[in-house]
C-alpha positions in Angstrom: 0.0 0.0 0.0 2.0 3.1 -1.2 1.9 6.0 1.2 2.2 9.6 0.3 5.9 10.3 0.0 7.5 12.9 2.2 9.3 15.5 0.0 12.7 16.2 1.3 14.9 19.1 0.3 18.4 18.4 -1.1 19.8 19.8 2.1 17.7 17.5 4.2 18.7 14.5 2.1 22.3 15.2 2.8 21.6 15.3 6.5 20.0 11.8 6.6 22.2 9.5 8.7 22.2 5.7 8.7 20.0 4.5 11.6 21.5 1.3 12.9 22.2 -0.7 16.0 25.1 -2.9 17.3 24.4 -6.6 17.1 26.2 -9.4 18.9 26.1 -11.9 16.1 28.9 -14.1 17.5 27.1 -14.6 20.8 24.3 -17.1 21.5 21.7 -17.5 24.2 19.5 -20.4 25.2 16.2 -21.1 23.3 13.9 -20.4 26.2 10.2 -21.3 25.7 8.1 -18.5 24.1 4.8 -17.9 25.9 3.1 -19.5 22.9 5.1 -22.7 23.5 4.8 -22.6 27.2 2.0 -25.2 27.3 4.7 -27.7 26.3 7.0 -26.7 29.1 5.9 -29.1 31.8 9.2 -30.6 32.9 9.5 -31.0 36.6 11.0 -28.0 38.4 13.8 -29.3 40.5 15.3 -27.2 43.3 18.9 -26.3 43.5 20.5 -26.7 46.9 23.0 -24.0 47.9 25.2 -24.0 51.0 27.1 -21.1 52.5 30.6 -21.8 53.8 30.4 -21.2 57.6 34.2 -21.1 58.0 35.1 -17.9 56.1 36.1 -15.0 58.3 35.0 -12.4 59.3 31.5 -13.6 60.2 28.5 -11.3 60.8 25.6 -12.8 62.7 21.9 -12.1 62.5 18.6 -13.7 63.3 17.9 -16.5 60.9 21.4 -16.7 59.5 22.2 -20.1 61.1 18.9 -21.5 59.8 19.7 -20.2 56.4 23.1 -21.6 55.9 21.6 -23.8 53.2 18.6 -23.0 51.0 16.8 -24.3 48.0 15.9 -22.3 44.8 13.6 -23.7 42.2 15.2 -24.1 38.7 12.2 -22.9 36.7 12.0 -21.9 33.0 11.9 -18.3 31.9 9.2 -17.6 29.3 9.6 -15.1 26.5 6.5 -12.8 26.3 7.7 -10.1 23.9 10.3 -9.7 21.2 11.1 -6.0 20.7 13.0 -4.8 17.7 13.2 -1.0 17.7 14.4 -1.0 14.0 11.2 -2.8 13.0 9.0 -0.4 14.9 10.7 2.6 13.3 10.4 1.1 9.8 6.8 2.3 9.5 7.7 5.9 10.2 10.9 6.4 8.2 11.1 9.5 6.1 11.9 7.5 2.9 9.8 4.4 2.4 7.4 2.9 -0.2 4.9 1.2 2.2 3.3 1.8 5.5 5.0 -1.3 6.7 7.2 -4.0 5.1 5.2 -7.1 4.5 6.9 -10.0 6.4 4.3 -12.6 5.8 5.5 -15.6 3.8 3.3 -16.0 0.8 4.8 -19.3 -0.2 4.5 -22.7 1.5 7.4 -23.7 3.6 9.1 -27.0 3.0 7.3 -29.5 5.2 10.5 -31.2 6.4 12.1 -27.8 7.2 8.9 -26.8 9.0 8.9 -29.9 11.1 12.6 -29.6 12.0 12.2 -25.9 13.0 9.1 -26.8 15.1 11.0 -29.7 16.8 14.0 -27.5 17.6 11.7 -24.9 19.0 10.2 -27.5 21.4 13.6 -28.7 22.6 13.9 -26.0 25.1 17.4 -25.1 26.2 18.9 -27.6 23.8 19.9 -25.2 21.0 21.6 -21.8 20.9 19.9 -18.9 19.2 21.1 -15.4 18.3 21.7 -13.2 21.2 19.1 -10.7 22.3 19.3 -8.6 25.5 16.7 -9.4 28.1 14.2 -7.8 30.6 13.0 -10.5 33.0 10.1 -10.0 35.4 10.3 -12.0 38.7 12.3 -12.9 41.8 16.0 -12.2 41.0 17.0 -15.2 43.1 15.0 -17.6 41.0 16.0 -15.9 37.8 19.7 -16.2 38.6 19.3 -19.8 39.5 17.5 -20.4 36.2 20.4 -18.7 34.3 22.8 -21.0 36.1 21.0 -24.3 36.0 18.7 -24.1 33.0 20.8 -22.0 30.7 24.3 -22.9 31.8 25.4 -19.3 32.2 27.7 -19.7 35.2 31.0 -17.8 34.7 29.6 -15.8 31.7 28.8 -12.5 33.4 31.5 -9.8 33.4 29.8 -7.3 35.7 27.0 -7.5 38.1 25.4 -4.4 39.5 23.1 -4.5 42.5 21.1 -1.5 43.8 19.1 -3.0 46.7 16.4 -1.0 48.6 18.1 1.2 51.2 15.3 1.5 53.8 12.6 -0.6 55.3 9.4 1.4 54.6 6.8 -0.4 52.5 6.4 1.5 49.2 9.5 3.7 49.7 11.2 2.3 46.6 8.1 0.9 44.8 6.4 3.0 42.2 2.8 1.9 41.5 2.1 4.1 38.5 4.0 4.4 35.2 3.3 8.1 34.8 3.7 9.2 38.5 6.8 8.9 40.6 5.4 11.0 43.4 5.1 8.2 46.0 4.2 8.7 49.6 5.3 6.1 52.2 2.1 6.4 54.3 -0.5 6.8 51.5 -2.5 3.7 50.9 -3.3 4.7 47.3 0.4 4.7 46.5 1.0 1.1 47.7 2.0 -1.3 44.9 -0.8 -3.6 43.7 1.6 -6.1 42.2 1.6 -9.5 43.9 5.3 -10.1 43.2 6.2 -6.7 44.7 4.2 -7.4 47.9 5.9 -10.7 48.2 9.3 -9.2 47.6 8.7 -6.6 50.3 7.7 -9.2 52.9 10.6 -11.5 52.0 13.1 -8.7 52.3 11.8 -6.9 55.4 9.7 -9.4 57.4 12.3 -9.4 60.1 13.7 -6.0 59.4 17.5 -5.9 58.9 17.8 -9.6 59.6 15.7 -10.7 56.6 17.3 -8.0 54.5 20.8 -9.4 55.2 19.6 -12.9 54.2 18.1 -11.4 51.0 21.4 -9.8 50.1 23.6 -12.8 51.1 21.7 -15.3 49.0 21.7 -13.1 45.9 25.4 -12.2 46.2 26.2 -15.9 46.4 24.4 -16.7 43.1 25.9 -13.6 41.5 29.3 -15.0 42.3 28.4 -18.2 40.5 27.5 -16.2 37.4 30.6 -14.0 37.4 33.6 -14.8 35.2 37.0 -15.1 36.8 37.8 -11.6 35.7 34.4 -10.3 36.7 33.3 -7.6 39.1 30.3 -7.0 41.4 29.2 -3.6 42.4 26.7 -3.0 45.2 25.2 0.5 45.6 24.2 1.2 49.2 23.8 4.1 51.6 25.7 4.6 54.8 23.0 2.9 56.8 24.0 -0.6 55.7 27.3 -0.2 53.9 29.3 -1.9 56.7 27.0 -4.9 56.7 27.3 -5.2 52.9 31.1 -5.3 53.2 31.0 -8.0 55.9 28.7 -10.1 53.8 30.8 -9.7 50.7 33.9 -10.6 52.8 32.2 -13.9 53.8 31.0 -14.8 50.3 33.6 -13.3 47.9 36.6 -13.3 50.3 38.2 -10.2 51.9 41.2 -10.5 49.6 38.9 -9.8 46.6 37.8 -6.5 47.9 38.7 -3.8 45.3 37.6 -0.5 46.8 34.6 1.4 48.2 33.5 4.3 46.0 31.8 7.4 47.4 29.7 9.3 44.9 27.7 12.5 45.3 23.9 12.3 44.9 22.7 15.6 46.4 23.8 19.0 47.5 22.7 18.2 51.1 19.6 18.7 53.1 18.6 19.9 56.5 19.3 17.6 59.4 20.1 17.8 63.1 23.5 16.2 62.4 26.0 16.2 59.5 24.2 16.2 56.2 24.7 13.2 53.9 25.4 14.2 50.3 26.2 10.8 48.8 26.0 7.0 48.7 28.5 4.2 48.4 29.4 1.5 45.8 31.1 -1.5 47.2 33.3 -3.2 44.6 34.5 -6.8 44.8 36.2 -9.0 42.2 35.4 -12.7 41.6 39.2 -13.2 41.6 41.2 -10.0 42.2 44.3 -11.5 40.5 42.4 -11.9 37.3 40.4 -8.7 37.5 39.7 -6.8 34.3 40.4 -3.2 34.9 40.5 -0.1 32.7 41.8 3.2 34.3 39.5 6.1 33.6 40.5 9.8 33.6 39.0 13.2 34.0 40.5 16.3 32.3 42.5 18.6 34.4 41.3 22.1 35.1 43.3 24.2 32.6 44.2 26.7 35.3 44.5 24.6 38.4 45.7 21.3 36.8 45.0 18.8 39.6 43.7 18.5 43.1 47.0 19.6 44.5 46.9 23.0 42.7 50.5 22.7 41.5 50.0 24.3 38.1 50.6 27.9 39.2 53.0 29.1 36.5 52.5 30.4 32.9 54.7 30.5 29.9 53.7 33.5 27.7 53.7 33.4 23.9 57.0 35.3 23.9 58.6 32.5 26.0 58.7 34.5 29.3 57.7 32.5 32.4 56.2 33.7 35.6 53.8 32.9 38.3 50.1 33.3 37.6 48.3 36.0 39.5 45.4 35.0 41.8 43.0 36.6 39.3 44.5 34.5 36.5 44.3 31.3 38.6 40.6 32.0 39.4 39.8 32.7 35.8 38.9 36.4 36.5 41.6 37.6 34.2 42.1 35.6 30.9 45.5 34.4 29.9 46.9 35.6 26.6 46.2 33.3 23.7 49.0 30.7 23.2 50.0 30.7 26.9 51.0 27.4 28.4 50.3 26.6 32.1 52.9 24.5 33.9 54.1 23.3 37.2 57.6 22.9 38.6 58.5 19.4 39.9 61.6 17.8 41.3 64.4 16.6 39.2 65.6 14.3 42.0 64.5 11.1 43.5 65.0 9.8 47.1 67.8 7.4 47.7 71.5 7.9 47.9 73.5 7.2 44.8 77.0 5.6 44.7 78.3 8.5 42.7 76.9 12.0 42.9 77.8 14.2 39.9 77.1 17.9 39.9 75.1 19.4 36.9 76.0 22.7 35.5 73.1 24.9 34.3 72.9 28.6 33.6 76.4 29.2 34.9 75.8 27.5 38.2 76.6 24.0 39.6 73.7 22.1 41.2 73.8 19.0 43.4 70.9 16.8 44.4 69.8 17.1 48.0 71.2 14.7 50.7 70.1 11.1 50.3 68.8 11.9 46.8 70.0 11.4 43.2 69.2 12.8 39.8 66.1 11.3 38.0 68.1 11.4 34.8 71.7 10.9 33.7 74.0 13.8 32.9 73.1 13.4 29.2 69.5 13.2 30.1 69.7 16.5 32.1 71.4 18.1 29.2 68.6 17.0 26.9 66.0 18.5 29.4 68.0 21.8 29.3 68.0 21.8 25.5 64.3 21.2 25.5 63.8 24.2 27.7 62.4 22.0 30.4 64.5 23.2 33.4 64.0 26.2 35.7 66.1 27.4 38.6 64.2 27.7 41.9 66.5 28.9 44.7 69.3 26.4 45.0 67.6 23.7 43.0 66.7 23.0 39.4 63.1 22.0 38.7 61.5 20.2 35.8 58.9 22.2 33.7 55.8 20.0 33.4 53.2 21.5 31.1 49.6 20.8 31.8 49.2 19.4 28.3 52.0 16.9 28.8 49.4 14.8 30.5 46.1 16.7 30.4 44.1 14.2 32.5 44.0 12.9 36.1 43.2 9.3 37.0 39.9 9.0 38.7 39.9 7.9 42.3 37.3 6.3 44.6 35.8 9.7 45.4 33.3 10.9 42.8 32.1 14.3 43.7 31.0 15.4 40.2 28.1 12.9 39.9 25.4 15.2 41.4 22.0 14.7 39.8 19.2 17.1 40.3 16.1 15.6 41.9 14.0 17.6 39.4 15.8 16.2 36.4 13.4 15.9 33.4 15.0 12.6 32.5 14.0 10.9 35.8 11.1 8.5 35.2 11.4 6.3 38.3 11.2 7.0 42.0 14.7 5.6 42.6 16.9 6.2 39.6 20.7 6.1 39.6 22.7 8.6 37.7 23.9 7.2 34.4 27.4 8.6 35.1 27.8 6.4 38.1 27.0 3.1 36.4 28.9 4.2 33.3 32.1 4.5 35.2 31.7 1.1 36.9 31.0 -0.5 33.5 33.8 1.1 31.6 36.3 0.2 34.4 35.4 -3.4 34.5 34.1 -4.5 31.0 34.7 -4.3 27.3 32.3 -4.0 24.4 30.3 -7.3 23.9 30.8 -8.3 27.5 27.7 -9.4 29.5 26.3 -7.1 32.3 23.7 -8.3 34.8 21.5 -6.0 37.0 19.2 -7.8 39.3 17.5 -4.6 40.5 16.3 -3.1 37.2 14.4 0.0 38.4 14.3 2.5 35.6 16.7 0.4 33.5 19.7 2.6 33.9 22.2 -0.3 33.8 20.5 -1.6 30.6 20.5 1.8 29.1 24.2 2.4 29.8 25.1 -1.1 28.6 23.2 -0.5 25.4 25.0 2.8 24.9 28.4 1.2 25.3 27.9 -1.9 23.2 27.6 -4.3 26.1 25.2 -7.2 26.3 22.7 -7.0 29.2 20.2 -8.9 31.3 18.2 -7.1 33.9 15.3 -8.2 36.1 12.8 -6.7 38.6 9.8 -7.9 40.5 7.9 -4.8 39.5 6.0 -4.8 36.2 5.9 -1.0 36.4 9.7 -0.8 36.5 9.9 -3.2 33.5 7.5 -1.2 31.5 9.3 2.1 32.2 12.7 0.6 31.4 11.3 -1.0 28.2 10.0 2.4 27.0 13.3 4.0 27.9 15.3 1.5 25.8 12.8 1.4 23.0 12.9 5.2 22.4 16.6 5.8 23.1 19.2 7.0 20.6 23.0 6.9 20.9 26.1 8.1 19.1 27.6 5.5 16.8 31.1 4.6 18.1 33.5 3.5 15.5 34.5 -0.2 15.7 38.2 -1.1 16.0 37.7 -3.9 13.4 34.2 -3.4 11.7 34.4 -6.8 10.0 34.6 -8.5 13.5 31.7 -6.5 15.0 31.4 -4.9 18.4 33.4 -7.6 20.1 36.5 -6.1 18.5 36.0 -3.0 20.7 36.0 0.7 19.7 38.4 3.2 18.4 39.3 5.3 21.4 40.8 8.8 21.8 44.1 8.8 23.5 46.2 11.4 25.3 49.9 11.8 25.4 51.7 11.0 28.6 55.0 13.0 28.3 57.3 12.4 31.2 60.7 13.7 32.3 62.3 10.4 31.3 60.7 10.4 27.8 62.2 13.8 27.1 65.5 13.1 28.8 66.1 9.9 26.7 64.3 11.0 23.5 61.7 8.2 23.9 58.3 8.5 22.2 55.8 9.5 24.8 53.4 6.9 26.1 49.7 7.2 25.3 46.8 6.6 27.7 43.5 5.3 26.3 40.3 7.2 27.1 37.8 4.4 27.5 35.0 6.9 27.9 35.8 8.7 24.7 35.4 6.5 21.7 35.6 8.0 18.2 32.1 9.0 16.9 30.9 8.3 13.3 28.6 11.2 12.7 27.2 9.7 9.5 25.4 7.2 11.6 23.0 7.3 14.6 22.3 4.3 16.8 19.1 2.9 18.3 18.7 0.0 20.7 19.3 -3.5 19.4 16.7 -6.2 19.8 15.6 -7.3 23.2 13.1 -9.6 24.8 10.7 -9.2 27.7 10.5 -12.4 29.7 8.9 -13.6 33.0 9.0 -16.4 35.5 5.9 -18.6 35.1 3.4 -19.6 37.7 4.4 -23.1 39.1 2.5 -26.1 37.7 0.7 -27.8 40.6 1.1 -31.5 41.5 -1.9 -33.6 40.9 -3.1 -35.1 44.2 -2.5 -38.8 44.9 -6.2 -39.8 44.4 -6.5 -38.3 40.9 -4.9 -39.9 37.9 -2.3 -37.6 36.3 -3.5 -35.9 33.1 0.0 -35.9 31.5 2.8 -38.2 32.4 5.3 -35.3 31.8 3.8 -33.2 34.5 6.0 -33.5 37.5 5.5 -30.2 39.3 6.5 -29.1 42.8 4.5 -30.4 45.8 1.1 -28.8 46.1 0.1 -27.1 49.3 -3.0 -27.7 51.3 -5.7 -25.1 51.4 -4.3 -22.2 53.2 -6.1 -20.0 55.8 -6.1 -17.2 53.3 -7.7 -19.3 50.6 -10.4 -20.2 53.2 -10.9 -16.5 53.7 -11.1 -15.8 50.0 -13.7 -18.5 49.6 -15.8 -17.0 52.5 -15.3 -13.5 51.0 -16.6 -14.6 47.6 -19.6 -16.2 49.2 -20.3 -12.9 51.1 -19.7 -10.4 48.3 -20.2 -12.3 45.1 -18.6 -11.2 41.8 -19.3 -7.8 40.5 -20.0 -7.3 36.8 -20.8 -4.3 34.6 -23.6 -1.9 35.7 -23.7 -3.3 39.2 -24.7 -6.8 38.1 -23.5 -9.5 40.3 -22.9 -13.3 40.3 -24.0 -14.4 43.8 -23.6 -17.7 45.4 -25.8 -19.8 47.7 -22.8 -21.8 48.8 -19.1 -22.1 48.3 -17.2 -25.1 49.7 -13.8 -26.6 49.5 -13.1 -28.9 46.5 -10.8 -31.9 47.1 -9.0 -34.1 44.8 -7.9 -31.4 42.4 -4.6 -29.7 41.7 -5.9 -26.3 40.5 -9.4 -25.8 41.8 -9.8 -25.1 45.5 -13.5 -24.4 45.8 -16.9 -25.3 44.2 -20.2 -23.6 44.7 -23.7 -22.9 43.4 -25.0 -19.7 42.0 -28.2 -17.9 43.0 -30.1 -18.0 39.8 -33.5 -19.1 38.6 -31.6 -22.2 37.4 -28.6 -22.6 39.8 -25.4 -23.6 38.2 -22.4 -25.4 39.6 -19.2 -23.3 39.7 -15.6 -24.4 40.3 -13.1 -21.8 41.4 -9.3 -21.5 40.9 -7.6 -19.0 43.2 -4.4 -17.6 42.0 -1.2 -17.2 43.9 -0.2 -14.3 46.1 3.3 -14.4 44.7 2.9 -15.1 41.0 1.0 -13.8 38.0 -1.5 -16.3 36.7 -0.1 -17.1 33.3 -1.2 -19.0 30.2 0.6 -22.2 31.1 -1.2 -22.4 34.4 -4.6 -21.7 32.8 -3.9 -24.3 30.2 -3.1 -27.0 32.8 -6.1 -26.0 34.9 -8.4 -26.3 31.9 -7.0 -29.8 31.2 -8.0 -30.7 34.7 -11.4 -29.1 34.4 -12.3 -31.4 31.4 -12.2 -34.4 33.8 -14.2 -32.9 36.6 -17.7 -34.3 37.1 -20.4 -33.3 37.3 -19.5 -30.7 34.6 -19.7 -27.2 36.0 -21.7 -24.3 34.5 -19.0 -21.8 35.5 -15.2 -22.2 35.6 -13.9 -19.2 37.5 -10.3 -18.1 37.6 -9.7 -15.5 40.3 -6.2 -13.8 40.5 -4.5 -10.7 41.7 -2.9 -10.4 38.3 -3.3 -12.2 35.0 -0.7 -12.6 32.3 -2.0 -11.1 29.1 -1.8 -14.4 27.2 -3.8 -16.0 30.0 -6.7 -13.5 29.6 -6.7 -14.2 25.9 -6.8 -17.9 26.4 -9.8 -17.6 28.8 -11.6 -15.2 26.4 -11.1 -17.7 23.5 -12.6 -20.7 25.4 -15.8 -21.9 23.8 -17.2 -24.9 25.8 -20.8 -25.9 25.2 -22.9 -24.9 28.3 -19.8 -23.8 30.2 -18.9 -20.2 30.9 -15.2 -19.5 31.7 -14.7 -16.3 33.6 -11.6 -14.3 34.7 -12.1 -12.5 38.0 -9.9 -9.8 39.5 -9.1 -10.1 43.2 -8.9 -6.9 45.2 -5.3 -6.5 46.4 -6.7 -5.5 49.8 -7.0 -9.3 50.3 -3.2 -9.6 50.4 -2.2 -6.2 51.8 -4.6 -5.7 54.7 -1.7 -5.8 57.2 0.1 -3.0 55.3 -2.9 -0.6 54.9 -4.8 1.5 57.3 -8.2 0.6 55.7 -9.6 -1.2 52.7 -10.1 0.7 49.5 -13.4 -1.0 48.8 -15.9 -3.5 50.2 -15.9 -5.3 46.9 -13.3 -8.1 46.7 -14.0 -9.7 43.3 -15.0 -8.3 39.9 -15.2 -9.5 36.3 -12.4 -8.6 34.0 -13.6 -7.7 30.5 -11.8 -7.8 27.1 -9.9 -4.8 25.9 -12.1 -2.8 23.4 -10.1 -3.2 20.2 -11.5 -2.8 16.6 -10.0 -3.9 13.3 -11.0 -1.2 10.8 -10.8 -1.4 7.0 -8.6 1.4 5.5 -8.9 2.8 2.0 -10.1 0.8 -1.0 -7.6 -2.0 -0.8 -9.1 -5.3 0.4 -6.1 -6.2 2.7 -5.4 -2.8 4.2 -6.5 -2.1 7.8 -6.0 0.0 10.9 -6.5 -0.9 14.6 -8.4 1.3 17.0 -7.9 0.8 20.8 -10.8 2.3 22.8 -9.9 1.2 26.3 -10.6 -1.7 28.7 -12.9 -2.5 31.6 -11.7 -1.7 35.1 -13.1 -1.5 38.6 -13.6 2.0 39.9 -13.2 1.9 43.7 -14.9 5.3 44.1 -18.1 4.3 42.4 -17.9 0.6 43.2 -18.7 -0.3 39.6 -17.0 -2.1 36.7 -16.9 0.5 33.9 -15.5 0.7 30.4 -12.5 2.8 30.4 -11.2 5.2 27.8 -7.7 5.2 26.4 -6.6 7.8 28.9 -5.3 5.1 31.3 -3.3 3.3 28.6 0.5 3.8 29.1 1.5 1.7 26.1 0.0 -0.5 23.5 1.7 -2.6 20.9 0.5 -3.9 17.5 1.7 -7.1 15.9 0.2 -7.5 12.4 1.6 -10.9 11.8 1.0 -12.6 15.2 2.1 -16.3 15.6 0.2 -17.8 18.6 3.0 -20.3 19.0 5.6 -17.6 19.5 5.2 -14.3 21.3 4.1 -10.8 20.3 6.7 -9.0 18.1 5.3 -5.5 17.6 5.7 -3.5 14.4 4.0 -0.4 15.9 4.2 0.8 19.5 2.2 3.7 21.0 2.6 5.8 24.2 -0.7 7.7 24.7 0.4 9.0 28.1 3.9 10.1 26.8 3.1 13.8 26.8 5.4 16.4 25.2 8.6 14.9 26.8 7.9 11.2 26.9 7.1 8.5 24.5 8.8 8.9 21.1 9.3 12.6 21.4 13.0 12.6 22.3 13.8 10.1 19.5 11.8 12.2 17.0 13.8 15.3 17.9 17.1 13.4 17.4 16.0 11.9 14.1 14.4 15.0 12.7 15.3 14.1 9.1 15.4 10.3 9.3 11.9 10.0 10.7 8.6 11.3 9.3 7.5 13.7 12.1 3.9 13.5 11.1 3.8 9.8 11.2 5.7 9.3 14.5 3.3 11.8 16.2 0.6 9.1 15.6 2.6 6.8 17.9 1.0 8.8 20.7 -2.6 8.0 19.8 -5.1 5.2 19.9 -5.3 4.5 16.2 -2.6 2.6 14.4 -0.9 3.4 11.1 -2.4 1.6 8.1 -0.9 -1.9 7.5 -1.4 -4.8 5.1 -2.7 -8.1 6.4 -4.0 -11.1 4.3 -7.3 -12.7 5.4 -5.5 -15.7 7.1 -3.4 -13.4 9.3 -3.9 -12.8 13.0 -3.4 -9.4 14.5 -2.4 -9.0 18.2 -2.8 -5.9 20.3 -1.2 -5.8 23.8 -2.3 -3.1 26.1 -0.4 -2.0 29.3 -2.2 0.3 31.7 -0.7 2.9 34.1 -0.3 0.2 36.8 1.7 -2.1 34.5 -1.3 -4.5 34.1 -1.3 -6.1 30.7 -4.0 -7.5 28.5 -3.9 -9.1 25.1 -6.4 -9.2 22.3 -5.9 -11.4 19.2 -8.1 -10.8 16.2 -8.3 -13.1 13.2 -8.7 -10.9 10.2 -11.1 -13.3 8.4 -13.3 -13.6 11.5 -13.3 -9.9 12.2 -14.5 -9.2 8.6 -17.2 -11.8 8.8 -18.4 -10.4 12.1 -18.7 -6.9 10.5 -15.9 -5.2 12.4 -15.4 -2.6 9.7 
């Protein structure tokens, strides 16, 4: 479908840069199950047993430490939910293009044998390597790291691990519940996170205060050590409140001999306090093996007037060759030095230590001797060469070496970083706790090379992933918060970077970059006519201005809900299902059952499904209750309550529906009640079409799991029906196969009115469109929209950077609720994934042929 071409001037055409991304073509990753294949992933989840070494000194003790000297971590699969390729998304809005979107649907039949082989390989999870993509992973970092070790064999492959754990113990202090609002109050119920994984993470970390916090850290540092390469580094960002505990834990796990340094960096200008004001935080740096540590020295440019921290550069050589001391006004920059002036310092020409033979040196008609117990730094010939080079000056009874500031214009950085101050009102800040990019950048550049792998188990706003992408490193980052993942995903998707020249382009990014260098002219190099050494500036690669870079491909993944074990008195439905031990009905599940009986399930317009009874259901793995509705013709209902700690995902729903087929008498309602559903799970429920059986998805009020953390309940209604997102496939133009998608909103429960209402698109933070959806894979969007982006968010920054390369009129539409036109044949499936402002996801899959038959025009 040809689109109206954008007419560019000759001047604009010359400004067009190549838009590209680094790829890591020589690196592979495990073929994790996609969410579409997750129903085949029913291998037993075995636990890995870890043991802490109790004999390493020094030893810090706390409540629960002795009991936790060994612990088990499930080795679960990680499922791929999204495949994001920013280059594919931007293809539809390029300034120069023939179509609204490149058609990627294969119009020819694939070879049957090749199709079978590809399908077989896809089902052999973790058996084959696939091309590397960077990774966002939602879930508990401990389980994720264990999965990387046990399922993916990644032990020893991580070059750098960055950990930024929560600093304090206030619930909600580091948890942002809304994508578009980082103004979070500790004591405000409405600001408490509604995500089950986040509530669980908080309880696991702070249940016993500092004691459980230390256990949380120790276990994760142990697994991080397993993932690190021998030359790898781990950086832990922490405040002064717990920095001493972190060091003690790291000494126990990593060994005191592998301590590298403790970095202090500035975060604020200070604030009012009754004692000394704190202006910064700490980074504790340990090596896996300090003897093998990869380390690059970084530098900062010297102040042209002051030189270094010691202020030794107090002299100036004028253009006429005269030398003198600078005035105070010149040193302070009040009075400008004449053009061509050279600032210098005067340093010793002697070194400590008595020489066997002391030879005087004659200079400017005088004879000079080194001081007692000293010797010349150079031979007599060397001193003569310094004199010929005009590098000597007489100061009293001594000769001094003239060191120009440009001889070595940089200073090595130390472990005190006082130039990392970040304003709290920075427009770039999108998350409540967000580390300055400069801090992580320095850590990364000191300890890694391009193409190395970086792991951050505390994703937050995705700063580590952003910096790794900028500097050509591979990355994996994880977080329990879906809000954090969505914010970080948007940040990476819409980012642009300079293109750094590759050292060997034919070898790719693994060859490293071309770096700027600075001379390191020394007294000896001049005295002995040696070429000066050069120091590499690892934070200043050469930039190719004919290119501009966007993020490379990445995936969004998540830990699945565990598959329950079928009770002993029920025949297994699938011999391959060997899940963890199921738990008996908990007290909370008893309470939820009683609550559903008392309040019913709220639907639209105040309609309710009420029950005359709800009782425990035995002999099942997934359904904990069965009841009878209050209707003219009562119907039997079976109820599956979701976990407090996991999102109810498609694999779990699929296994539960398998079980439901064998339950007799057959129910009239199958009810799935959860605190949070995976988007593919909601689509699976919506697609179910059983004769005389209604399958419902029911949202559980998070008050049911956070009553101990809140002052009062937000609502008396505990369960409400979740509707489908309101999505329309609309014909566009006169072509038979050209369409647009319109997203109108989704159903949600309004706690103020106590009703389930149809929402508008104002609460949609992001929606994605895949016009060639494969239900056996995962969503791979070709268009992505940020309706809540505003003037500074969404695609706006990228659009400003790519003013010529991107059609500004088209990319503006990426902030709306109507897609760009696209081509899709009648047999295609179109998928729309919607993420609301709380990070809750929903998926709608539309079959083009069915939509047209149903009259969705």
